[in-house]
C-alpha positions, 0 to 999 in steps of 0.5 A: 355219788356219795359227795354230792348234796340234795338242793335243800341241804346245798341251800342251808348251807349256803345260807346258815353254814360257817361261811353261809350268807346269813352268818356272813351278815346278810341283811335287808336293804333298808339297813343298807343291806341285799333285799327289801321286805314289808317290814323294812319299808317303815312302821306302818306295817307294824302298826297293822300288825300291832292293831291284829294283835290288840284285836286277837288278844280281845278275841282270845279272852284277854289272856295273861301272858299273852305270847307273841312268837315271831319266827325269822325275827333277824335283828328285831324290826318287826318286834321294835315297832310292834312294841311301840304300837301295840294298845290294849294288849301291851301290859300282858304281851311277852314277845319271843323273837326267834332267830336261827343266826346267833349275831342277829339275835344278839343284836336284836335284843341289844337294840330293843333294850333289857327292859322290854318284855322280850326274849330271843330264841334260835327256835320255835318254843315248844308251848302250849300257850295262848297267843300268836305266831307271826312270820314275815317273809320266813317261809319262803327262806326255809331249804326246799327240795328240787325236782324235775319232771322228765319223760320217765318220772321225777328227778331230783336236783342234787349238787356237786360239791367241787364247782356247785354244778346240777347232778339229776338223780331218780327221785325217791319214791316218797318224793316222786308221790309228792310231786306227782300229787302236787303237779300231776300235768307237769310236762318234761322239763318242769321243775317244782319245789318240795318244801317240807320244811316250810309245812313242818315249821307251820305244823310245829307252830300250830302245835305250840299254841293251846288257843291263839293264830298263826299269821304268816306273810309271804310271796307265792301261789295258791298251788304248786302247778302254778309253779310247774307252769313257769320257769325256775328262774321266776320263782327261785331267786337270788338276792344280792346288794339289792339286786336279783339273780337267777342262778342259786348256785353261783358263789354260794354264801354271797346271796339269799336264796328264796322260793315262792312258797306253794300254800298247798303244801302247808297244813290245811285250814288257813284263810288266804287274802292278798296282802293288800286286802289284809292291810285294807281290813286292818285299817291302813287306809284309816291309819293314813287319812290324816297324812293324806289330807295333809298332803292334799292341803299342802302339797304346793307349798310343802313343809317338813310335815307334808313331806313326812306325809308323803313318804307315809303315803308311799309306803302305805302304796308300796305296801299294797300294790297289786303289782308288788307287795301288795300281791303277797298273801297273808295266810291265817290259822285259827287254833282253839 
C-alpha cells in the first residue's frame, strides 16, 4: 500500500500543508477563531510569564542580551503582552517569535511594530544563548504517530489518501518497542500516541541554551499509560469554530488537531506543576488583590472600573480552574 500515510504525516499535511488548517487561517477564539488558550483570555497569563522572565534574568546573573525564544508564537499575542509587562529585564531582552506559518509571522511582526526588540523565525535558533525558551500549547499540536494494541502486538494507524480512512498495519520494531515500554499493560484495542516530534522539539530547545530555562505549558498526563486506559476520543481532539470534535480524519484542513501531551515521552529533568500552582507561585493572587477589593467594595453599585475588576477576576478564575486550564501542566527544565 504505497499511497497510505502514517498518521503523523497526515496530521502535518492537515495542519500545515497548502490547504492546511493553519495555512488557511485557523486561529484562537479570542480573535474570532477556533479555540481558546490561556494567552487569549487576556493579559494576566502574560503578566505572570513576564514576572517569571524578570526573575529568571536575575537568577542567571542579569545577562545582556537576555534571549527569550517563544515556540508556536502565532500572531504574537503572548510576545506583545510580555513586552508590555516585563520590568527589570526589559533593556536586555531580545525576543524571538518562532512560528512555522509565514503569514502568521508577518502579521505578528506588523502588530508588534519595528521599534520592539523582536524578530521572527520559522524554526528554533541553534544557539547557544543565555535566556529562556517558552511554549504555550505547542507540544499538543506537533504531529504524532498513533499505535493500537492488538491481540498479537502493536499496529500503526495509517490514512488512505482517497477517503481519509484508517488503515492499520503491523508497527515497525522501533515503534513497537517504544509503545511496549510506555504502555506495557495496554489492553487489546487500546491506543497510544508516540510524540516523537514533541520530544525532539524539547531536546533541540534544551540544546540551544548555554544557560537558562525551558518552560512549556500544555494539557496532558504524566504517563502514557493514562492515555492507554482511556478512549482515543478523550485525548485526541479536533477544534473547529470553538467546537470540539472527535474524528481527526473528517474534512482534513478544516479543523485543528491536538493530543494530550504524555510528559513521560519528553526528555527527563523537568519539574512538573499544574498551571494553577505555577500561576499562584508566580503571584497571580497578588496581581488580582486590588481588583478583588474593588469588586467587593462596589459590586452593589458597579462602575466601569468595578466591571473591569470583575473581568480580571473571571480571567484569573479561568486560568486556575482545577477542572479546566488550571489542570494543565507547567514543565520547567534548567540548563547550566
